[in-house]
VOGU-3710 file (C-alpha; in Angstrom, 3 decimals, decimal comma):
1> xxxxxxxxxx> 135,224/-15,637/27,527  132,261/-15,629/25,161  131,125/-18,699/23,278  129,419/-17,360/20,187  126,726/-19,242/18,235  127,595/-20,800/14,914  127,209/-18,441/11,949  123,729/-18,080/10,495  123,493/-18,981/6,863  122,397/-16,310/4,445
11> xxxxxxxxxx> 120,866/-12,919/5,126  117,573/-11,775/6,573  115,938/-9,212/4,294  112,982/-7,329/5,810  109,899/-6,478/3,819  108,702/-2,940/4,213  105,143/-1,610/3,904  104,992/1,107/1,230  105,680/4,576/2,557  106,635/3,315/6,004
21> xxxxxxxxxx> 109,930/2,771/7,712  111,175/-0,495/9,080  112,764/-0,995/12,460  114,979/-3,992/12,926  116,143/-4,900/16,397  118,555/-7,435/17,797  118,034/-8,967/21,213  121,013/-10,614/22,881  120,376/-13,285/25,484  122,930/-14,588/27,958
31> xxxxxxxxxx> 123,174/-17,698/30,039  125,773/-19,849/31,747  126,496/-23,067/29,922  126,856/-26,134/32,109  129,120/-27,747/32,987  131,580/-24,846/32,507  131,180/-21,181/33,367  131,501/-19,788/29,879  128,835/-17,391/28,721  126,827/-18,138/25,599
41> xxxxxxxxxx> 125,352/-15,410/23,425  122,409/-16,053/21,137  120,648/-13,771/18,755  116,988/-13,168/18,085  116,079/-11,119/15,051  112,728/-9,373/15,034  110,892/-7,219/12,547  107,867/-4,939/12,897  106,928/-1,314/12,433  108,348/-0,672/15,886
51> xxxxxxxxxx> 109,799/-2,930/18,546  107,132/-4,100/21,009  107,238/-1,932/24,066  110,611/-0,626/25,221  112,124/-4,049/25,790  114,730/-3,945/23,028  118,130/-4,096/24,656  120,391/-3,784/21,656  118,697/-2,307/18,645  119,106/-0,336/15,484
61> xxxxxxxxxx> 116,665/1,847/13,609  117,037/1,980/9,849  115,465/5,057/8,321  114,153/4,132/4,843  112,477/5,969/2,031  112,063/2,734/0,081  112,723/-0,972/0,506  114,641/-3,159/0,807  117,396/-2,461/3,333  119,712/-5,434/3,423
71> xxxxxxxxxx> 120,315/-6,914/5,783  120,872/-8,659/9,019  123,308/-11,507/9,361  126,130/-13,135/11,195  129,620/-13,243/9,765  132,083/-15,353/11,722  131,692/-14,359/15,345  130,285/-10,897/14,639  126,547/-10,170/14,675  125,731/-7,115/12,597
81> xxxxxxxxxx> 122,907/-5,089/11,181  124,425/-3,457/8,123  122,769/-0,602/6,220  122,333/0,079/2,555  123,300/3,563/1,369  119,846/4,691/2,512  120,236/3,351/6,035  121,702/5,288/8,877  123,169/3,060/11,570  125,214/-0,017/12,339
91> xxxxxxxxxx> 124,855/-2,229/15,347  127,412/-4,912/16,180  128,168/-7,254/19,028  131,438/-9,045/18,574  132,507/-12,015/20,689  136,182/-12,721/20,843  138,268/-13,867/23,773  138,475/-11,110/26,344  137,065/-8,386/24,093  133,519/-7,125/23,853
101> xxxxxxxxxx> 132,633/-4,720/21,063  129,333/-2,868/21,130  128,218/-0,115/18,793  124,635/0,852/19,626  122,568/3,105/17,445  122,303/6,532/19,094  118,483/6,524/19,359  115,834/4,788/21,369  112,799/3,071/19,792  110,100/5,489/18,737
111> xxxxxxxxxx> 112,370/8,538/18,461  112,469/10,577/15,227  114,765/9,471/12,434  117,987/11,484/12,719  120,036/13,020/9,987  123,035/10,941/8,911  125,482/10,145/11,724  128,774/8,292/11,861  128,419/4,860/13,482  131,043/4,154/16,128
121> xxxxxxxxxx> 132,485/0,974/17,574  133,221/0,666/21,299  135,765/-1,921/22,428  136,416/-2,824/26,064  139,304/-4,795/27,527  139,997/-5,801/31,101  143,805/-5,879/31,229  145,967/-7,623/33,780  147,205/-5,521/36,674  144,056/-3,460/37,303
131> xxxxxxxxxx> 143,858/-1,628/33,973  140,822/-1,143/31,734  141,108/-0,141/28,091  138,414/1,639/26,091  138,701/2,271/22,372  136,143/4,072/20,224  136,570/4,425/16,494  134,480/4,597/13,358  132,887/1,302/12,434  133,394/1,870/8,711
141> xxxxxxxxxx> 135,733/4,860/8,238  136,020/6,504/4,853  139,796/6,423/5,364  141,961/4,974/8,158  142,471/7,144/11,198  145,938/7,441/12,705  146,671/5,202/15,679  149,846/5,881/17,659  152,651/3,341/17,091  155,818/2,691/19,113
151> xxxxxxxxxx> 154,442/3,854/22,469  153,116/0,644/23,994  155,632/-2,077/24,775  153,308/-4,534/23,066  149,715/-5,646/23,103  148,801/-5,572/26,820  147,751/-8,968/28,212  144,003/-9,193/28,773  142,014/-10,898/31,487  138,733/-12,691/31,103
161> xxxxxxxxxx> 135,653/-10,529/30,865  132,429/-11,852/32,324  128,914/-10,556/31,850  127,510/-10,430/35,378  124,202/-8,790/34,709  121,980/-6,914/32,356  118,966/-4,725/32,610  116,963/-2,737/30,172  119,571/-0,833/28,163  122,437/-1,678/30,539
171> xxxxxxxxxx> 125,122/-4,325/30,478  127,331/-5,154/33,490  130,834/-6,558/32,942  133,246/-7,936/35,515  136,782/-6,732/34,748  138,882/-9,340/36,511  139,942/-10,311/39,997  140,199/-6,769/41,397  136,471/-6,401/42,031  135,979/-3,815/39,283
181> xxxxxxxxxx> 132,778/-3,688/37,254  131,843/-1,708/34,169  128,260/-0,640/33,545  127,582/0,032/29,856  124,441/2,110/29,346  123,079/2,207/25,836  120,838/5,220/25,848  122,151/7,704/26,595  125,586/6,206/26,049  127,521/6,130/29,299
191> xxxxxxxxxx> 130,109/4,019/31,076  130,394/3,748/34,861  133,380/2,068/36,460  132,921/0,714/39,974  135,041/-1,112/42,509  132,615/-3,272/44,433  129,907/-0,687/45,296  132,146/2,393/44,951  131,832/4,539/41,830  135,323/5,418/40,580
201> xxxxxxxxxx> 134,771/7,053/37,216  131,993/7,868/34,766  132,591/8,277/31,042  130,471/10,546/28,866  128,300/11,526/31,827  128,476/15,273/31,151  127,424/15,010/27,524  124,464/12,746/28,108  122,891/15,014/30,708  122,033/17,469/27,911
211> xxxxxxxxxx> 120,361/15,652/24,981  120,276/17,284/21,527  117,604/19,887/20,936  115,294/20,031/17,937  114,323/23,016/15,888  110,728/24,270/16,209  110,148/24,007/12,468  111,732/20,583/12,130  110,892/18,662/15,305  111,926/15,352/13,774
221> xxxxxxxxxx> 115,471/16,497/12,870  118,099/17,069/15,555  119,563/20,524/15,594  122,697/20,499/13,444  125,688/22,275/15,025  127,000/25,239/13,137  130,290/24,644/11,377  133,019/26,373/13,352  135,778/28,463/11,760  138,857/26,394/11,071
231> xxxxxxxxxx> 136,974/23,219/10,232  138,590/22,980/6,789  141,643/25,195/7,138  143,482/27,242/9,748  145,582/30,372/9,242  148,384/31,589/11,492  149,975/34,869/10,402  150,899/34,250/6,755  150,673/30,443/6,820  147,514/28,513/5,986
241> xxxxxxxxxx> 147,189/24,863/6,996  144,568/23,036/4,946  142,461/20,138/6,186  141,444/18,259/3,041  139,452/15,698/5,035  137,622/18,300/7,072  137,124/18,172/10,856  138,298/14,901/12,399  138,494/15,771/16,086  137,539/13,375/18,865
251> xxxxxxxxxx> 136,748/13,943/22,520  135,425/12,306/25,653  134,514/13,340/29,195  135,521/11,671/32,446  133,851/12,405/35,777  135,869/11,547/38,897  133,647/11,588/42,009  135,452/12,179/45,274  138,572/13,621/43,627  139,690/17,225/44,089
261> xxxxxxxxxx> 143,375/16,825/43,163  144,605/15,930/39,686  148,157/16,009/38,329  150,258/15,228/35,286  149,786/16,013/31,547  153,254/17,554/31,216  154,744/19,756/29,959  153,444/22,977/31,508  155,174/25,603/33,624  152,559/25,076/36,289
271> xxxxxxxxxx> 152,021/23,980/39,871  151,971/20,243/40,490  148,242/20,221/41,216  146,420/21,115/38,019  143,997/23,990/38,393  140,518/24,322/37,004  140,410/25,714/33,471  136,813/26,907/33,751  136,544/30,370/32,264  139,895/30,108/30,504
281> xxxxxxxxxx> 141,873/28,068/28,009  142,300/24,323/28,486  145,724/22,794/28,972  147,292/22,226/25,573  149,468/19,239/24,653  151,542/19,895/21,543  155,320/19,770/21,132  156,611/23,294/20,448  159,881/25,212/20,592  158,914/28,060/22,921
291> xxxxxxxxxx> 161,239/31,036/23,360  161,243/32,302/26,964  158,077/30,534/28,035  155,573/32,011/30,450  154,755/30,581/33,859  151,310/29,464/35,047  150,040/29,326/31,501  148,217/26,326/29,967  150,134/26,866/26,727  151,972/23,916/25,218
301> xxxxxxxxxx> 155,721/23,537/25,700  158,419/21,268/24,319  156,945/17,859/25,116  153,654/16,211/25,929  152,492/13,139/27,816  148,691/12,631/27,838  148,627/11,031/31,289  146,526/12,479/34,110  146,563/11,198/37,686  143,889/11,741/40,319
311> xxxxxxxxxx> 144,407/11,166/44,022  142,384/11,158/47,208  142,776/9,277/50,488  142,916/5,518/49,912  142,669/5,765/46,126  144,666/6,889/43,096  143,604/6,644/39,452  145,200/7,412/36,104  143,813/8,273/32,657  146,196/7,613/29,765
321> xxxxxxxxxx> 144,796/9,138/26,561  146,794/7,449/23,796  146,553/10,102/21,094  149,533/12,019/19,681  147,550/14,725/17,868  147,236/18,219/19,256  145,188/17,727/22,406  143,356/19,970/24,844  142,477/18,993/28,407  139,702/20,901/30,141
331> xxxxxxxxxx> 139,479/20,512/33,916  136,470/21,538/35,965  135,045/20,990/39,411  131,576/19,854/40,296  129,687/18,091/43,027  128,768/14,522/42,391  125,490/15,070/44,208  124,127/16,730/41,035  123,906/13,419/39,177  122,025/10,213/39,799
341> xxxxxxxxxx> 125,178/8,229/40,368  126,553/11,008/42,557  123,476/10,852/44,742  123,897/7,093/44,979  127,520/7,647/45,997  126,491/10,172/48,655  123,918/7,727/50,001  126,463/4,921/50,274  129,007/7,219/51,944  126,599/8,666/54,451
351> xxxxxxxxxx> 125,233/11,853/52,909  126,695/15,229/52,020  127,906/16,446/48,673  130,918/14,682/47,263  133,520/16,771/45,424  134,090/15,806/41,819  136,579/16,649/39,095  135,511/16,738/35,461  138,130/16,090/32,778  137,402/16,585/29,097
361> xxxxxxxxxx> 139,935/15,364/26,510  139,808/16,770/22,969  142,204/15,744/20,182  142,443/17,156/16,685  142,390/13,736/15,018  142,964/10,036/15,607  140,840/7,629/17,628  139,758/7,461/21,248  142,080/4,976/22,933  142,060/5,273/26,717
371> xxxxxxxxxx> 143,685/3,271/29,476  142,128/3,629/32,919  144,817/2,889/35,505  142,924/1,758/38,582  145,661/1,787/41,201  144,568/1,633/43,964  147,769/3,213/45,336  149,916/5,955/43,777  152,812/3,576/43,140  150,370/1,119/41,578
381> xxxxxxxxxx> 149,289/3,750/39,031  152,854/4,645/37,992  153,723/0,953/37,798  150,670/0,290/35,603  151,734/3,081/33,268  155,268/1,688/33,251  154,043/-1,754/32,224  152,244/-0,153/29,270  154,900/2,282/27,997  158,115/1,175/29,707
391> xxxxxxxxxx> 160,039/2,497/32,680  162,883/4,978/32,896  166,058/3,669/31,297  168,694/2,935/33,934  171,245/5,694/33,305  175,027/5,279/33,313  176,515/6,374/36,606  178,515/9,273/35,130  175,292/10,947/33,908  174,116/11,327/37,512
401> xxxxxxxxxx> 177,078/13,585/38,225  177,457/17,254/37,383  177,307/18,577/33,783  178,844/21,900/32,699  177,440/23,479/29,535  176,812/26,699/27,686  175,939/27,819/24,203  178,837/27,629/23,277  182,362/26,805/24,439  184,265/28,357/21,581
411> xxxxxxxxxx> 187,125/26,005/20,727  189,458/23,331/22,017  191,412/25,836/24,103  188,204/27,033/25,758  187,204/23,454/26,611  190,645/22,771/28,082  190,522/25,947/30,186  187,088/25,097/31,599  188,116/21,547/32,431  191,315/22,840/34,063
421> xxxxxxxxxx> 189,283/25,315/36,128  187,302/22,494/37,726  190,554/20,718/38,584  192,212/23,793/40,084  189,194/24,725/42,203  188,529/21,143/43,314  185,045/21,042/41,864  183,688/17,624/40,882  182,657/17,306/37,225  181,683/14,441/34,946
431> xxxxxxxxxx> 180,578/15,988/31,647  181,424/19,037/29,505  178,936/19,951/26,778  179,337/21,580/23,377  176,317/23,276/21,823  175,471/23,454/18,116  178,324/25,850/17,196  180,858/23,015/17,408  179,712/21,696/14,005  180,919/22,826/10,598
441> xxxxxxxxxx> 178,215/25,261/9,467  175,385/23,418/11,272  176,303/20,168/9,512  175,779/17,932/12,499  178,106/14,974/13,099  180,983/17,136/11,828  183,470/19,455/13,545  184,372/23,045/12,755  187,902/22,497/11,412  189,146/25,905/12,595
451> xxxxxxxxxx> 187,821/25,706/16,157  188,172/21,961/16,726  191,043/20,748/14,543  191,840/17,765/16,772  188,553/16,543/18,337  189,901/13,025/18,931  192,775/14,375/21,001  190,399/16,624/22,979  188,142/13,681/23,805  191,070/11,469/24,752
461> xxxxxxxxxx> 192,402/14,110/27,174  188,990/14,310/28,856  188,726/10,517/29,018  192,142/10,312/30,666  190,669/12,322/33,549  187,524/10,128/33,516  185,396/12,894/32,062  183,146/12,865/29,044  181,823/15,211/26,416  178,261/15,508/25,090
471> xxxxxxxxxx> 177,500/17,363/21,856  174,159/19,032/21,147  172,462/18,689/17,751  169,153/20,009/16,506  166,776/17,417/15,010  167,409/18,199/11,361  169,950/17,471/8,639  171,298/20,328/6,521  170,481/19,963/2,828  173,905/20,323/1,235
481> xxxxxxxxxx> 175,247/18,287/-1,680  178,743/18,400/-0,206  177,602/17,120/3,213  178,339/13,390/3,429  175,589/12,614/5,951  172,931/14,243/3,779  174,204/12,579/0,602  174,277/9,084/2,096  170,856/9,437/3,688  169,343/10,588/0,432
491> xxxxxxxxxx> 171,056/7,801/-1,507  169,865/5,141/0,952  166,394/6,587/1,482  166,937/6,802/5,255  166,126/9,373/7,894  168,882/9,707/10,444  168,220/9,912/14,133  170,851/9,963/16,875  169,251/7,565/19,289  169,923/5,512/22,344
501> xxxxxxxxxx> 169,823/2,424/20,148  172,595/3,856/17,973  174,848/4,372/20,996  174,179/0,841/22,195  175,132/-0,596/18,818  178,265/1,547/18,645  179,502/0,064/21,936  178,584/-3,458/20,921  175,958/-3,547/23,680  178,544/-2,999/26,429
511> xxxxxxxxxx> 177,656/0,539/27,504  174,416/2,143/28,552  173,633/5,222/26,464  173,037/8,792/27,564  170,587/10,846/25,483  168,954/14,120/26,536  165,884/15,412/24,706  163,853/18,579/25,117  160,934/17,106/23,143  159,171/13,956/24,302
521> xxxxxxxxxx> 155,996/11,897/24,283  154,700/8,922/26,208  157,359/6,220/26,188  160,324/8,595/25,796  161,495/7,553/29,257  162,772/4,305/27,735  165,553/6,194/25,975  167,001/8,884/28,218  166,628/12,163/30,075  164,623/15,366/29,580
531> xxxxxxxxxx> 164,849/18,909/30,858  162,491/21,834/31,309  163,822/23,813/28,361  164,871/27,421/27,943  164,129/28,860/31,363  165,046/32,293/32,718  167,436/33,383/35,474  164,835/34,521/37,983  163,417/33,207/41,240  160,055/32,264/39,754
541> xxxxxxxxxx> 161,726/29,916/37,273  163,789/28,377/40,057  160,618/27,692/42,048  158,657/26,298/39,093  161,407/23,793/38,272  160,322/21,690/41,261  156,659/21,060/40,310  157,653/20,699/36,650  160,091/17,896/37,480  157,579/16,302/39,843
551> xxxxxxxxxx> 155,011/16,306/37,039  157,554/14,767/34,652  158,235/11,996/37,153  154,563/11,132/37,550  154,419/10,716/33,751  157,350/8,290/33,741  160,056/10,835/32,826  162,066/10,413/36,002  165,447/11,611/34,661  164,643/15,326/34,545
561> xxxxxxxxxx> 166,157/18,626/35,530  166,309/22,354/34,805  169,119/24,545/33,508  170,984/25,589/36,659  171,230/29,374/36,803  168,619/29,840/34,084  169,211/29,721/30,330  168,309/33,351/29,591  169,640/36,440/31,399  172,237/36,589/34,169
571> xxxxxxxxxx> 171,618/35,374/37,725  172,917/37,278/40,704  175,232/35,404/43,080  172,465/34,554/45,569  170,220/33,087/42,856  173,123/31,181/41,323  174,048/29,625/44,658  170,461/28,716/45,463  170,026/27,159/42,013  173,094/24,966/42,495
581> xxxxxxxxxx> 171,741/23,878/45,863  168,337/23,036/44,356  169,771/21,455/41,203  171,965/19,130/43,235  168,756/17,492/44,451  167,122/17,107/41,049  167,771/13,985/38,951  169,510/15,693/35,999  172,093/18,225/37,221  173,433/20,570/34,525
591> xxxxxxxxxx> 174,343/24,262/34,323  173,550/25,749/30,913  173,312/29,267/29,503  172,461/31,242/26,368  175,295/32,533/24,171  174,395/36,154/24,999  174,783/35,663/28,755  177,911/36,392/30,760  180,233/33,491/31,527  179,235/31,899/34,818
601> xxxxxxxxxx> 181,640/29,084/35,652  181,563/28,639/39,447  185,058/30,076/40,095  183,948/33,419/38,634  181,892/33,914/41,799  183,330/35,491/44,928  185,222/33,009/47,148  182,448/32,703/49,735  179,887/31,899/47,035  182,258/29,504/45,296
611> xxxxxxxxxx> 182,581/27,609/48,588  178,802/27,198/48,711  178,648/25,899/45,129  181,496/23,496/45,900  179,582/22,206/48,930  176,464/21,619/46,799  178,486/19,725/44,176  180,183/17,585/46,784  176,872/16,806/48,462  175,605/15,563/45,108
621> xxxxxxxxxx> 178,545/13,225/44,713  178,345/12,010/48,313  174,780/10,898/47,609  175,463/9,166/44,275  174,790/5,708/45,832  171,351/6,996/46,917  170,669/8,407/43,431  171,763/5,250/41,655  169,652/3,074/43,949  166,652/5,337/43,380
631> xxxxxxxxxx> 167,036/5,006/39,616  167,271/1,239/39,956  163,976/1,200/41,862  162,471/3,473/39,200  163,700/1,277/36,368  162,356/-1,895/37,957  159,127/-0,628/39,529  158,146/2,491/37,566  158,079/4,704/40,671  159,500/8,235/40,265
641> xxxxxxxxxx> 162,938/9,104/41,618  161,809/12,585/42,633  158,281/12,203/43,948  155,581/14,244/45,698  155,002/13,521/49,358  151,531/12,101/48,766  152,998/9,155/46,886  154,556/7,854/50,102  151,918/9,282/52,462  148,730/8,864/50,400
651> xxxxxxxxxx> 146,284/9,447/53,273  147,838/12,707/54,468  145,730/15,420/52,849  148,236/18,110/53,902  150,557/16,830/51,186  148,105/16,719/48,264  148,805/20,243/46,958  152,369/20,507/48,258  155,058/21,064/45,626  157,806/23,102/47,322
661> xxxxxxxxxx> 159,239/20,013/49,012  159,519/16,427/47,847  161,096/13,028/48,405  164,052/11,359/46,737  163,135/7,698/46,626  161,885/6,890/50,141  165,067/8,103/51,761  165,374/11,874/51,695  163,025/14,822/52,131  164,190/18,010/50,391
671> xxxxxxxxxx> 162,897/21,559/50,773  165,029/23,852/48,566  165,272/27,526/49,447  163,708/29,393/46,530  163,001/32,864/47,939  165,379/35,796/47,682  166,746/36,868/51,045  165,131/33,931/52,859  165,827/33,654/56,586  163,870/30,449/57,101
681> xxxxxxxxxx> 161,539/27,916/55,535  158,515/26,029/56,797  159,093/22,294/56,444  156,297/19,784/56,806  157,376/16,391/58,160  154,808/13,770/57,104  153,977/10,330/58,403  152,287/9,375/61,668  155,097/8,292/64,013  157,785/8,818/61,356
691> xxxxxxxxxx> 161,190/9,990/62,609  163,066/12,566/60,514  166,692/13,692/60,918  167,900/17,198/60,089  170,982/16,846/57,897  172,640/19,989/59,220  172,030/19,650/62,980  171,461/15,852/63,118  168,497/16,449/65,436  165,561/14,089/65,180
701> xxxxxxxxxx> 161,900/15,042/64,981  158,775/12,946/65,180  156,093/13,497/62,553  153,625/14,784/61,659  154,513/18,402/62,322  155,466/21,640/60,583  158,763/23,254/61,554  160,178/26,688/60,935  163,787/26,061/60,004  166,177/29,045/60,000
711> xxxxxxxxxx> 168,476/29,149/56,970  171,544/31,027/55,785  172,808/31,233/52,215  174,847/28,091/52,821  171,847/26,096/54,112  170,001/23,361/52,260  166,922/22,052/54,027  167,494/18,339/53,685  166,146/15,541/55,883  166,534/11,807/56,192
721> xxxxxxxxxx> 163,539/9,669/57,179  163,678/6,596/59,381  161,276/4,644/57,185  163,384/5,137/54,094  166,735/4,716/55,782  165,730/1,660/57,762  167,226/0,576/61,052  170,915/0,804/61,760  171,695/3,904/59,674  173,814/6,808/60,926
731> xxxxxxx> 171,943/10,029/60,063  175,238/11,958/60,029  176,796/9,904/57,248  173,764/8,159/55,706  175,767/4,935/55,992  175,395/1,799/58,057  177,892/1,417/60,905
//
């Protein structure tokens, strides 16, 4: 808490010698104010041709061709040096509750006068629950920059900031009770976040190691960067997108000493551990409709969550970049021993080079608004993110069952035949889906009168068997004067969205909604489920569904799954069986297919393969109490339902890059079979002294160890752990005696 001085009356106007420039500097002094422990800030204003020595701690240089340059003053609780049109820089220190705002001029005393630059304002918050927020925006923008609404649950509660030290050009802030400190270095601008004596993260460290160069002919003017193509407009094929305000991109670097493993920033068809992008394209975050997407490509897909997690033994961190514009994330590796702070870290940890991950965020527009989630454990990071953006909505129980879908079941008779097939073959089913062809000429919220003449009767027949129907709509409304929905929306000036809130209102608040979306952003987990989009019926897409869903879960989107069997092309019987076995152990369990594919209802398989699909479906339903409990924990605590092993065993480095096996809650370890013709799988059992039970043989094994487990086409490698199950459980039934 800062106690600011009373406002100064009037303005201080410097007098300038003819033909010279004036430097005005502001020195901030700090002291503790007895009898309390509040910090008082006072201001000394000085004027000369240059500040004496290099002792100025907060300063601004005003480049003038003539005088005067008004002025320096205090307005309310903000101390500012404000320029005239001839002046270059602002410098403000704002005192207000738990917020410190500092916008230093980007030059040291005695340096040449730069060409015009945009003054920026840095704001720092220490938030409750081990979170630090940094926001950087223009101090006096020509026009407002977009700031993302509707993502945060509200304004996060702040803790008291305390200035614990200062040195020449450096300010030290205490960020609350967790022992975290922030070092703010003025020149070159840099932030270093420490926990006690341990350096956790450095901000802007990469940029400041390479100061701007000057041209030989103009040594007093910094070298101006060349304007890149696309600064004012971009062209793709025949479409040109203009940028009337010119380039507005923002970016910032984060250095993570000691970290080699980073995760998150979905959606990408990529391994769980993010790879270095050095020498290639960065990861792109931008919601797109991608037809038959490629694997192991940093290209953008259907949704985006700008959340990156870093993990190493005894520590996890998160970086939440709150910017919804098109964003690129560049990931590199380094050794912290190359920097001053890295050398200090090596010294404190006993020598040797420390690995380091460099993360550069770049967004097309908006402001820099970053939340540093300081853990220290993996579950702490996901919980911190959940407190900011919300946790996964607790789904209705029926939605955790099996869903049967394709584009498209043709008519009411087709729906009845499919539903009857599940009854006759004793296959459990909760939901039948209709794709977009059910509507009358793509007029959503209507029915094709020829194909579905009695939709109410169809729905009532399904409900009588305790089954439900979900209809798919695209996110647009057809412009048609005879379409009632379009006419009413236009008359009322509304934009219609089928949302979770709409379903809640329709039921009078009695029923939990079910909404599935292919597109998403941070906070979408509050409303429903997501899936991995239009995948392909091949083994690579089956394998990649596991790390994709794990990545979704780390970013809060716990209710996720992949189209069983693949959306495009036709799976062979082995792949179809294996996909059912894998899908039964993913949170959202739905078979779906493109309209050009062959029909693939389970009973169309040969009897031996149908038996295997039936076993996978029944296993899913036998474990519904486990699934529902896992979603309850996720909803309350923000921890993923389907989670990587390192979340539960954070000190076991064998698990850090592992994404072919995973945990459901704390209870079950799953290793799906994702190779054609597999005769066995290698299963790693984590946890010193942990006891694991093989679901098929009921044998017990003590961890840690790696086992080769023989498999047949009917096998699912599935294990129960003693820590998750607790004492008194029967590993054969997963029930208490």
